[in-house]
N, C-alpha and C positions, 0 to 999 in steps of 0.2 A: 720178613723177619721183624725184629724189634724196631729197626730203623724205619721201615714202612709204616708201622703202627704209630710211631711217635713223631714222625716228621710233620711239621706244620708249614703252612705257606710262609715263605720268607726265611725258612731255615734251609741251609745248603748242605746237601750230603756230599760224600766223597765223589760220587759220579758227576755231580754238578760242577765241582771244582776241579776234578781230575777226570775228564771224560774218557781218557785212554785207559783207565784202571781195569785190570782183569781181576775178577774176584777169586780166581783160582789160587788157593793157598793163603789168602788173607784172613786174618782174624780181625773182627770189627767190634769196636766198643763205642757206645755213645753214652756219655755221662752228662746228666742234666745238673751241672754244677757251674757256678761262676768261676771262670779261670782265675787263678791266683798266682802271683809271682812269688817265688821263693826268695826270701831275704837272707842275709848272712846270719851267722850265729849271734845270739845275744850273750852278754856276760853278766854273771852275778856279781855281787859286791866282793865276793871272795876271789873273783877272777875265773871261775869255772864257766864253760860254755854250755848253752842249751838251745834247743829249737823252740820257737814260740808255739804255744798250745794250738793256736788257730791253724798254723801250717801243719803241725803233726796230725791234728784231727782231720784236715782236708786230705792229707795223704792216706790216712787210714780209711776214710770214706771212699776214696778213689779205688784203693786196693779191694775193698769189699765189693763195690759195684763191678769192677773188672772181673773179679773172681766169679761172681754170680753169672755174668754174661758169658764168661769163658766156659763154665759148666754147661750152659745151654748149647753152645756152639760145638764144643769139643770136650766131652766129659773125660776122655782118657788122655788129655793133654800132658805131654812131658815138657818140662822147661826147655826153652830154646837155648842151646849152647853152641851157636854158630853165627856167622855173619847175618845181620838182620837189616831189613828195610822198613822204615816207618813213615807214615804220612799222617799228619795231625792238623786238625782245624780247631782253632780257638775262637768261639763265637761270643760276642758281647752284645747286650742290648744297647741300642744307641742312646746317647745323652739327650736331654730335653732340647738342646740347641740343634739337634739333627734336622729338624724341620719336617713338616707334615708331607710335603711333596716327595722328599727323599724317602721318608718312611713308607709311603704308598708304593713308590718304585721298588723299594726293597721287598715289600710284601708281594709284589707282582713278579719277583724273581731276579731283579737287578742286584748285582753284588757290589757292596761297598767295603773297601778295606779299612781297617782300623790302623791308623799310622801314629797313634799316640801311645803313651805308656799303658800297661806295663811292657817292658822290653821282651820281645819274643825270643830272641836268640839266647840270651844269658839266663834270664830268670823264669820266664813263663813255662818253659819246657822241663824244668828240674823236678817239680812235684809229680807230674804224671810219669816221668821216667823212673823216679824212685818208687812210685806206687806199683809199677809193673814188675819191679825187681823181686824175684822170688815167687811171682805169680805167673808171669808170662815167660820171662827169660831169667837166666842165671845172673847176668850183670848187664847194666846199660852200656857198658863198653863194647858190647857185641853189635850195637847199631853202627853201621858203616855208611848207610844212605838214608837221609832224613829230609822230608819235605814238610815245611811248616807254613800255615796261613793263619792270619788274624783278621777276622771280619766282623761286621755288624750283622745281627740276625734278630728275629722276633723274640727269641729267648736265649738265655745263656746256656752254653753247652761246650763240651770238649768231645771231639770225634777222633778216634784213633783207629788206624788200620796198620797192621804189622804182619810181616811174613818173613820166612826164611828166604834168603837170596839163593835162587837156584844155582847150583854149581855145574860146571860143564865137564 
């Protein structure tokens, strides 16, 4: 699919990071955007709150890309309104200080975790979660199991897998 066509050496797919993943029931999205942390609301001189334009535009672009990829995978998709599981990878290009040896190892398939800002738990996950609201699911409160990873890769991207949790 799209993932196979766009995967570059040094980019890690969900199967590379979660080898136990079963593709049955998973929706998959790969967004070639630099992950961005969501900041708090800004205030005008009058005291009103607003979301900065850069964050709003990023969320709109994510929603657009997710919607397009969703139509390719499941044209008749109904919004999920049930318990959900999500697995997300946030990939960043390494800084110049990363070093040539490490970069070559990364290109060869070695995984390097990004343990610096932006904060994965609180801020990085908010924009994609909000971007999927009304496109993939009714509300992000439906997510009950989430696995997140923040890594270095050859190119910036966000990879998302989401599915309904099977009920017994």
